[in-house]
C-alpha positions, 0 to 999 in steps of 0.5 A: 949524532954525526947528521944524514947525508941528504942525496937527490937524484939527477939524469944525464944521459948513458954515453955521458956516465960512460965518459965520466967513468971511463975518463975516472979511472985510475983517478981519486973517485970511486963513482959519477957521482962524486966526479959530478958532484965533485965537477958542480961545486967547482963550476958553482965557487968560479961562477961566485966568486966570478959574481963577487969581482963584478961588484963595484965599490961606492966609489968604483961605482961613483966613478962610472955616474962621473962620466956617464954625466960627462958623455950626458947619460945622465943628469 
């Protein structure tokens, strides 16, 4: 048995809806909702990737602490 797809409704300004609708003409997107979902997934994936890159390894963190100690910011 296939899992039922669950959705919610999000309101966007009508002028934005019209712009998106015009932009997706002739593309593989079949609706404004499909396009908006795609864009939001891409943005979230990009943000998640940036967050992963910002995490220091233990070695990098220790080097930063050593530099801060040398500059007198840490005891």
